One Martini backbone bead per residue (centre of mass of N, CA, C, O) as a GRO file, in nm:
protein
  368
    1UNK     BB    1   0.328  -4.029   4.506
    2UNK     BB    2   0.113  -4.078   4.291
    3UNK     BB    3  -0.016  -3.803   4.313
    4UNK     BB    4   0.234  -3.638   4.241
    5UNK     BB    5   0.274  -3.763   3.958
    6UNK     BB    6  -0.001  -3.675   3.853
    7UNK     BB    7   0.046  -3.372   3.879
    8UNK     BB    8   0.297  -3.358   3.701
    9UNK     BB    9   0.161  -3.466   3.450
   10UNK     BB   10  -0.055  -3.246   3.429
   11UNK     BB   11   0.142  -3.008   3.407
   12UNK     BB   12   0.285  -3.106   3.153
   13UNK     BB   13   0.037  -3.111   2.973
   14UNK     BB   14  -0.040  -2.814   3.008
   15UNK     BB   15   0.224  -2.698   2.900
   16UNK     BB   16   0.207  -2.824   2.619
   17UNK     BB   17  -0.068  -2.703   2.544
   18UNK     BB   18   0.017  -2.407   2.568
   19UNK     BB   19   0.244  -2.421   2.364
   20UNK     BB   20   0.062  -2.499   2.121
   21UNK     BB   21  -0.112  -2.246   2.126
   22UNK     BB   22   0.121  -2.042   2.081
   23UNK     BB   23   0.220  -2.162   1.813
   24UNK     BB   24  -0.060  -2.155   1.654
   25UNK     BB   25  -0.179  -1.848   1.772
   26UNK     BB   26  -0.022  -1.714   1.974
   27UNK     BB   27  -0.046  -1.490   2.188
   28UNK     BB   28  -0.304  -1.399   2.388
   29UNK     BB   29  -0.139  -1.125   2.451
   30UNK     BB   30  -0.096  -0.823   2.265
   31UNK     BB   31   0.073  -0.542   2.150
   32UNK     BB   32  -0.052  -0.336   1.945
   33UNK     BB   33   0.002  -0.164   1.657
   34UNK     BB   34   0.027   0.102   1.490
   35UNK     BB   35  -0.115   0.232   1.171
   36UNK     BB   36   0.021   0.405   0.883
   37UNK     BB   37  -0.114   0.578   0.584
   38UNK     BB   38   0.034   0.672   0.267
   39UNK     BB   39  -0.112   0.806  -0.047
   40UNK     BB   40  -0.291   0.632  -0.281
   41UNK     BB   41  -0.513   0.411  -0.435
   42UNK     BB   42  -0.360   0.151  -0.333
   43UNK     BB   43  -0.430   0.266  -0.005
   44UNK     BB   44  -0.707   0.365  -0.013
   45UNK     BB   45  -0.999   0.342   0.230
   46UNK     BB   46  -1.197   0.633   0.188
   47UNK     BB   47  -1.137   0.943   0.181
   48UNK     BB   48  -1.278   1.021  -0.102
   49UNK     BB   49  -1.575   0.996   0.006
   50UNK     BB   50  -1.532   1.303   0.153
   51UNK     BB   51  -1.500   1.410  -0.145
   52UNK     BB   52  -1.494   1.631  -0.426
   53UNK     BB   53  -1.444   1.372  -0.654
   54UNK     BB   54  -1.346   1.143  -0.922
   55UNK     BB   55  -1.166   0.974  -0.712
   56UNK     BB   56  -1.354   0.681  -0.694
   57UNK     BB   57  -1.480   0.367  -0.489
   58UNK     BB   58  -1.826   0.387  -0.404
   59UNK     BB   59  -1.912   0.168  -0.627
   60UNK     BB   60  -2.023  -0.061  -0.809
   61UNK     BB   61  -1.809  -0.345  -0.790
   62UNK     BB   62  -1.683  -0.246  -0.557
   63UNK     BB   63  -1.648  -0.481  -0.296
   64UNK     BB   64  -1.754  -0.772  -0.380
   65UNK     BB   65  -1.518  -0.921  -0.169
   66UNK     BB   66  -1.593  -0.793   0.069
   67UNK     BB   67  -1.726  -0.872   0.366
   68UNK     BB   68  -1.987  -0.674   0.293
   69UNK     BB   69  -2.024  -0.641  -0.028
   70UNK     BB   70  -1.914  -0.338  -0.032
   71UNK     BB   71  -1.834  -0.034  -0.097
   72UNK     BB   72  -1.544   0.176   0.051
   73UNK     BB   73  -1.300   0.309  -0.149
   74UNK     BB   74  -1.162   0.075  -0.254
   75UNK     BB   75  -0.933  -0.032  -0.517
   76UNK     BB   76  -1.121  -0.313  -0.502
   77UNK     BB   77  -1.274  -0.622  -0.456
   78UNK     BB   78  -1.139  -0.601  -0.161
   79UNK     BB   79  -0.860  -0.617  -0.022
   80UNK     BB   80  -0.589  -0.434   0.077
   81UNK     BB   81  -0.279  -0.376   0.183
   82UNK     BB   82  -0.349  -0.257   0.466
   83UNK     BB   83  -0.533  -0.489   0.553
   84UNK     BB   84  -0.311  -0.719   0.535
   85UNK     BB   85  -0.109  -0.597   0.731
   86UNK     BB   86  -0.295  -0.581   0.972
   87UNK     BB   87  -0.335  -0.882   1.003
   88UNK     BB   88  -0.026  -0.954   1.044
   89UNK     BB   89   0.011  -0.738   1.310
   90UNK     BB   90  -0.265  -0.748   1.496
   91UNK     BB   91  -0.497  -0.569   1.413
   92UNK     BB   92  -0.826  -0.541   1.470
   93UNK     BB   93  -0.828  -0.296   1.262
   94UNK     BB   94  -0.805  -0.112   1.017
   95UNK     BB   95  -0.729   0.186   0.940
   96UNK     BB   96  -0.897   0.458   0.923
   97UNK     BB   97  -1.001   0.708   0.775
   98UNK     BB   98  -0.937   1.026   0.864
   99UNK     BB   99  -1.233   1.139   0.761
  100UNK     BB  100  -1.372   0.963   0.949
  101UNK     BB  101  -1.616   0.979   1.203
  102UNK     BB  102  -1.512   0.696   1.341
  103UNK     BB  103  -1.242   0.841   1.426
  104UNK     BB  104  -1.258   0.753   1.760
  105UNK     BB  105  -1.138   0.708   2.042
  106UNK     BB  106  -0.995   0.397   2.054
  107UNK     BB  107  -0.969   0.370   1.735
  108UNK     BB  108  -0.730   0.576   1.700
  109UNK     BB  109  -0.499   0.374   1.813
  110UNK     BB  110  -0.459   0.210   1.536
  111UNK     BB  111  -0.469   0.468   1.359
  112UNK     BB  112  -0.423   0.587   1.008
  113UNK     BB  113  -0.565   0.688   0.690
  114UNK     BB  114  -0.431   0.934   0.441
  115UNK     BB  115  -0.507   0.843   0.176
  116UNK     BB  116  -0.531   0.951  -0.187
  117UNK     BB  117  -0.666   0.942  -0.472
  118UNK     BB  118  -0.438   1.077  -0.735
  119UNK     BB  119  -0.181   1.122  -0.603
  120UNK     BB  120   0.148   1.267  -0.554
  121UNK     BB  121   0.443   1.411  -0.511
  122UNK     BB  122   0.326   1.621  -0.681
  123UNK     BB  123   0.094   1.882  -0.688
  124UNK     BB  124   0.014   1.844  -1.012
  125UNK     BB  125  -0.082   1.574  -0.957
  126UNK     BB  126  -0.411   1.511  -1.033
  127UNK     BB  127  -0.571   1.775  -1.122
  128UNK     BB  128  -0.833   1.633  -1.255
  129UNK     BB  129  -0.958   1.558  -0.954
  130UNK     BB  130  -0.912   1.825  -0.771
  131UNK     BB  131  -1.010   1.689  -0.464
  132UNK     BB  132  -0.718   1.616  -0.288
  133UNK     BB  133  -0.473   1.458  -0.071
  134UNK     BB  134  -0.187   1.569  -0.036
  135UNK     BB  135   0.106   1.495   0.106
  136UNK     BB  136   0.130   1.746   0.296
  137UNK     BB  137  -0.155   1.710   0.409
  138UNK     BB  138  -0.111   1.433   0.532
  139UNK     BB  139   0.107   1.536   0.732
  140UNK     BB  140  -0.074   1.736   0.873
  141UNK     BB  141  -0.276   1.523   0.974
  142UNK     BB  142  -0.068   1.371   1.148
  143UNK     BB  143  -0.028   1.599   1.347
  144UNK     BB  144  -0.324   1.617   1.427
  145UNK     BB  145  -0.347   1.333   1.533
  146UNK     BB  146  -0.142   1.365   1.769
  147UNK     BB  147  -0.309   1.576   1.916
  148UNK     BB  148  -0.559   1.402   1.964
  149UNK     BB  149  -0.414   1.172   2.122
  150UNK     BB  150  -0.292   1.346   2.349
  151UNK     BB  151  -0.578   1.412   2.474
  152UNK     BB  152  -0.624   1.102   2.547
  153UNK     BB  153  -0.300   0.989   2.652
  154UNK     BB  154  -0.078   1.174   2.595
  155UNK     BB  155   0.232   1.255   2.484
  156UNK     BB  156   0.420   1.015   2.561
  157UNK     BB  157   0.227   0.789   2.450
  158UNK     BB  158   0.217   0.898   2.162
  159UNK     BB  159   0.517   0.875   2.098
  160UNK     BB  160   0.522   0.569   2.142
  161UNK     BB  161   0.312   0.487   1.933
  162UNK     BB  162   0.467   0.607   1.687
  163UNK     BB  163   0.752   0.468   1.725
  164UNK     BB  164   0.602   0.162   1.716
  165UNK     BB  165   0.508   0.180   1.444
  166UNK     BB  166   0.359   0.138   1.125
  167UNK     BB  167   0.458   0.240   0.790
  168UNK     BB  168   0.295   0.342   0.478
  169UNK     BB  169   0.432   0.425   0.145
  170UNK     BB  170   0.231   0.509  -0.156
  171UNK     BB  171   0.408   0.666  -0.422
  172UNK     BB  172   0.447   0.784  -0.793
  173UNK     BB  173   0.279   0.668  -1.030
  174UNK     BB  174   0.110   0.930  -1.098
  175UNK     BB  175   0.358   1.099  -1.199
  176UNK     BB  176   0.326   0.943  -1.471
  177UNK     BB  177   0.019   0.864  -1.558
  178UNK     BB  178  -0.091   1.169  -1.425
  179UNK     BB  179   0.142   1.340  -1.598
  180UNK     BB  180   0.388   1.288  -1.793
  181UNK     BB  181   0.192   1.052  -1.961
  182UNK     BB  182  -0.102   1.153  -2.001
  183UNK     BB  183   0.002   1.329  -2.244
  184UNK     BB  184   0.115   1.446  -2.510
  185UNK     BB  185   0.312   1.690  -2.426
  186UNK     BB  186   0.340   1.757  -2.151
  187UNK     BB  187   0.448   1.984  -1.934
  188UNK     BB  188   0.668   1.798  -1.803
  189UNK     BB  189   0.789   1.679  -2.075
  190UNK     BB  190   0.879   1.967  -2.174
  191UNK     BB  191   1.059   2.035  -1.916
  192UNK     BB  192   1.152   1.717  -1.904
  193UNK     BB  193   1.348   1.477  -1.901
  194UNK     BB  194   1.315   1.177  -1.764
  195UNK     BB  195   1.570   1.173  -1.577
  196UNK     BB  196   1.504   1.457  -1.455
  197UNK     BB  197   1.226   1.388  -1.341
  198UNK     BB  198   1.315   1.169  -1.147
  199UNK     BB  199   1.499   1.353  -0.979
  200UNK     BB  200   1.271   1.534  -0.884
  201UNK     BB  201   1.106   1.322  -0.734
  202UNK     BB  202   1.327   1.231  -0.535
  203UNK     BB  203   1.375   1.509  -0.407
  204UNK     BB  204   1.077   1.546  -0.303
  205UNK     BB  205   1.056   1.278  -0.145
  206UNK     BB  206   1.278   1.335   0.059
  207UNK     BB  207   1.126   1.562   0.202
  208UNK     BB  208   0.888   1.391   0.296
  209UNK     BB  209   1.049   1.175   0.460
  210UNK     BB  210   1.190   1.374   0.647
  211UNK     BB  211   0.932   1.477   0.780
  212UNK     BB  212   0.830   1.207   0.880
  213UNK     BB  213   1.070   1.153   1.068
  214UNK     BB  214   1.017   1.416   1.248
  215UNK     BB  215   0.732   1.270   1.359
  216UNK     BB  216   0.852   0.977   1.502
  217UNK     BB  217   0.921   0.761   1.317
  218UNK     BB  218   1.081   0.402   1.269
  219UNK     BB  219   0.880   0.234   1.048
  220UNK     BB  220   0.918   0.241   0.688
  221UNK     BB  221   0.734   0.166   0.407
  222UNK     BB  222   0.858   0.186   0.063
  223UNK     BB  223   0.725   0.194  -0.241
  224UNK     BB  224   0.735   0.146  -0.556
  225UNK     BB  225   0.608   0.184  -0.881
  226UNK     BB  226   0.583  -0.052  -1.043
  227UNK     BB  227   0.415  -0.193  -1.335
  228UNK     BB  228   0.315   0.049  -1.527
  229UNK     BB  229   0.327  -0.076  -1.834
  230UNK     BB  230   0.118  -0.339  -1.750
  231UNK     BB  231  -0.135  -0.207  -1.742
  232UNK     BB  232  -0.431  -0.216  -1.902
  233UNK     BB  233  -0.435   0.089  -1.970
  234UNK     BB  234  -0.161   0.081  -2.129
  235UNK     BB  235  -0.235  -0.135  -2.335
  236UNK     BB  236  -0.473   0.029  -2.451
  237UNK     BB  237  -0.324   0.298  -2.518
  238UNK     BB  238  -0.100   0.143  -2.712
  239UNK     BB  239  -0.236  -0.082  -2.883
  240UNK     BB  240  -0.165  -0.368  -2.797
  241UNK     BB  241  -0.151  -0.686  -2.964
  242UNK     BB  242   0.059  -0.855  -2.747
  243UNK     BB  243   0.083  -0.738  -2.445
  244UNK     BB  244   0.298  -0.527  -2.431
  245UNK     BB  245   0.474  -0.336  -2.251
  246UNK     BB  246   0.557  -0.023  -2.178
  247UNK     BB  247   0.868   0.101  -2.230
  248UNK     BB  248   0.857   0.390  -2.106
  249UNK     BB  249   0.737   0.304  -1.827
  250UNK     BB  250   0.950   0.094  -1.753
  251UNK     BB  251   1.184   0.293  -1.752
  252UNK     BB  252   1.073   0.478  -1.535
  253UNK     BB  253   1.055   0.265  -1.306
  254UNK     BB  254   1.356   0.190  -1.307
  255UNK     BB  255   1.473   0.467  -1.241
  256UNK     BB  256   1.313   0.516  -0.982
  257UNK     BB  257   1.383   0.262  -0.808
  258UNK     BB  258   1.688   0.305  -0.802
  259UNK     BB  259   1.681   0.595  -0.669
  260UNK     BB  260   1.514   0.523  -0.421
  261UNK     BB  261   1.715   0.332  -0.287
  262UNK     BB  262   1.943   0.537  -0.263
  263UNK     BB  263   1.789   0.743  -0.090
  264UNK     BB  264   1.722   0.556   0.150
  265UNK     BB  265   2.012   0.485   0.222
  266UNK     BB  266   2.096   0.779   0.284
  267UNK     BB  267   1.890   0.840   0.504
  268UNK     BB  268   1.972   0.619   0.702
  269UNK     BB  269   2.262   0.716   0.735
  270UNK     BB  270   2.189   0.996   0.847
  271UNK     BB  271   2.018   0.890   1.094
  272UNK     BB  272   2.157   0.588   1.195
  273UNK     BB  273   1.909   0.414   1.079
  274UNK     BB  274   1.647   0.181   0.980
  275UNK     BB  275   1.363   0.336   0.889
  276UNK     BB  276   1.376   0.264   0.584
  277UNK     BB  277   1.186   0.054   0.350
  278UNK     BB  278   1.230  -0.112   0.051
  279UNK     BB  279   0.976  -0.192  -0.195
  280UNK     BB  280   0.981  -0.411  -0.477
  281UNK     BB  281   0.696  -0.416  -0.660
  282UNK     BB  282   0.793  -0.481  -0.940
  283UNK     BB  283   0.923  -0.757  -0.879
  284UNK     BB  284   0.684  -0.892  -0.743
  285UNK     BB  285   0.489  -0.868  -1.000
  286UNK     BB  286   0.667  -0.992  -1.225
  287UNK     BB  287   0.631  -1.286  -1.155
  288UNK     BB  288   0.302  -1.288  -1.229
  289UNK     BB  289   0.318  -1.147  -1.511
  290UNK     BB  290   0.499  -1.364  -1.668
  291UNK     BB  291   0.369  -1.627  -1.476
  292UNK     BB  292   0.055  -1.662  -1.391
  293UNK     BB  293  -0.012  -1.977  -1.375
  294UNK     BB  294   0.190  -2.039  -1.143
  295UNK     BB  295  -0.019  -1.845  -0.946
  296UNK     BB  296  -0.336  -1.892  -1.052
  297UNK     BB  297  -0.359  -1.739  -1.319
  298UNK     BB  298  -0.500  -1.652  -1.643
  299UNK     BB  299  -0.424  -1.334  -1.616
  300UNK     BB  300  -0.209  -1.015  -1.663
  301UNK     BB  301  -0.381  -0.814  -1.875
  302UNK     BB  302  -0.673  -0.850  -1.797
  303UNK     BB  303  -0.927  -0.706  -1.660
  304UNK     BB  304  -1.199  -0.773  -1.472
  305UNK     BB  305  -1.281  -0.456  -1.484
  306UNK     BB  306  -1.434  -0.329  -1.787
  307UNK     BB  307  -1.326  -0.195  -2.112
  308UNK     BB  308  -1.209  -0.288  -2.387
  309UNK     BB  309  -0.900  -0.327  -2.416
  310UNK     BB  310  -0.826  -0.523  -2.148
  311UNK     BB  311  -1.024  -0.356  -1.974
  312UNK     BB  312  -0.862  -0.045  -1.997
  313UNK     BB  313  -1.123   0.138  -2.028
  314UNK     BB  314  -1.205   0.336  -1.811
  315UNK     BB  315  -1.431   0.252  -1.578
  316UNK     BB  316  -1.549   0.081  -1.301
  317UNK     BB  317  -1.876  -0.049  -1.343
  318UNK     BB  318  -2.195  -0.181  -1.358
  319UNK     BB  319  -2.148  -0.195  -1.699
  320UNK     BB  320  -1.917  -0.367  -1.692
  321UNK     BB  321  -1.703  -0.592  -1.725
  322UNK     BB  322  -1.722  -0.913  -1.534
  323UNK     BB  323  -1.566  -1.136  -1.363
  324UNK     BB  324  -1.632  -1.437  -1.183
  325UNK     BB  325  -1.302  -1.473  -1.104
  326UNK     BB  326  -1.082  -1.285  -0.928
  327UNK     BB  327  -0.844  -1.502  -0.869
  328UNK     BB  328  -0.763  -1.507  -1.197
  329UNK     BB  329  -0.665  -1.204  -1.150
  330UNK     BB  330  -0.443  -0.946  -1.125
  331UNK     BB  331  -0.653  -0.738  -1.232
  332UNK     BB  332  -0.927  -0.551  -1.156
  333UNK     BB  333  -0.848  -0.295  -1.307
  334UNK     BB  334  -0.668  -0.076  -1.499
  335UNK     BB  335  -0.454  -0.050  -1.218
  336UNK     BB  336  -0.557  -0.261  -0.999
  337UNK     BB  337  -0.531  -0.503  -0.787
  338UNK     BB  338  -0.615  -0.776  -0.655
  339UNK     BB  339  -0.639  -0.937  -0.366
  340UNK     BB  340  -0.452  -1.170  -0.444
  341UNK     BB  341  -0.215  -0.991  -0.533
  342UNK     BB  342  -0.186  -0.842  -0.265
  343UNK     BB  343  -0.106  -1.092  -0.099
  344UNK     BB  344   0.164  -1.136  -0.245
  345UNK     BB  345   0.291  -0.868  -0.175
  346UNK     BB  346   0.271  -0.893   0.139
  347UNK     BB  347   0.445  -1.144   0.167
  348UNK     BB  348   0.705  -0.996   0.080
  349UNK     BB  349   0.702  -0.775   0.294
  350UNK     BB  350   0.728  -0.979   0.534
  351UNK     BB  351   0.946  -1.226   0.389
  352UNK     BB  352   1.134  -1.110   0.196
  353UNK     BB  353   1.396  -1.071   0.027
  354UNK     BB  354   1.641  -0.857  -0.110
  355UNK     BB  355   1.494  -0.864  -0.384
  356UNK     BB  356   1.240  -0.696  -0.237
  357UNK     BB  357   1.391  -0.612   0.043
  358UNK     BB  358   1.530  -0.292   0.173
  359UNK     BB  359   1.724  -0.421   0.423
  360UNK     BB  360   1.433  -0.548   0.502
  361UNK     BB  361   1.178  -0.695   0.635
  362UNK     BB  362   0.909  -0.663   0.839
  363UNK     BB  363   0.965  -0.893   1.036
  364UNK     BB  364   1.251  -0.796   1.109
  365UNK     BB  365   1.171  -0.511   1.206
  366UNK     BB  366   0.979  -0.613   1.443
  367UNK     BB  367   1.222  -0.772   1.598
  368UNK     BB  368   1.395  -0.510   1.700
   0.00000   0.00000   0.00000
C-alpha cells in the first residue's frame, strides 16, 4: 500500500511538472503554420537584393542589430514585422524571400516573403526605383509558389497549408509618399483631388485582396497607411521647425485608413466570414509618437540613421549619422521603424483591442 501511494505521488508530481512545462513553454510539438508576406519595404526581407534596383537595404549599417550583425535587405536595424510575427506563431524561421535560392526543399513549407521595397497599390508607384516586384507580380509568384509546393507534397496538402496559413499585406504608404506627394504637382495630384485618389487606391486594393482570397487564404492581416506625415523624411521635406507632422499626409492617411476598414468589412461580408483583419498601424504608432518617453524612447522625430534635419534626408549609409542606442529611437531611418518600434506594433497585432485590430486580433483569429 505504501508502494502504491508512492507511485501515485510520483505520478501526480510528474503530471504537475508536465503541466508546468506546457504552461511555461507551450506544447512540446505543435503544427507550425505557413506564413506569407506581401507588400513594400516595411516587410521586405531581401527580395530586392536579387533585383537591379535602387530600393535596397543590403549594405551597412542596415542589420547592425540583426542576429548576424549583417545587412539582409531588411529596412531595419534588426528584425522587421514579419520576423516578429514568425516568432510569435512558432515558425522555425521567418519565411525566406521568394527570390532567394535557399527557398527550396522543406524550407519552402514555412511560407514565403514576396514583398518588394518601393512598390505600391498602383503600378506607377515607385517608378523611380525601376525594377521592383509590383503587387500583381507578387500574386503571380504566390500562384507559382503553390505549384512548386504541390510538386513536393501534393495538391490537397498544399491547399491545406495555404488555407491554414497566416498572411500579412502591407502596402499603400508609397502610393502617397512616392507617388501623389512625391513632387509638387505630380501627375497623380494633377489628375485627382486627394479624396478621389484615395477612392482609386481603395478600389484597386479591393481587386488585389479579392484575387488573394481566390488563391485559398483564409487569415489575412492588412495594415493601414501608418503615420505618413510624421516620418523624419517628411519632417525634413516640410522644413518643420517644431517637428509637427505634415498635415496633408496625415489627412491622406486618415482618409485611406477609414475607407480601408470599410472596404475590408464589405469584403468579409461578401465572402461570408472574416478572412481579412484590419490593423490600424497609424493608431498603434501614434501612441509612442506623441508620448515617446512613456514607451522608453528619447525621440520620435529624429531618425537613428541619416543626415540633415531630423536625419531625414537621403539614404542611411555607412557615412550617415548613427545613434549609439537604437532602442531609444522610434525611427531607424527616414521612413522605417526600429526593431523596438516594430515589436510594439506586432504586440498590438497579436493582442490589441478593436481600437487597433478589427474585427479581431491575430491571437483570436488563430484560435478559431
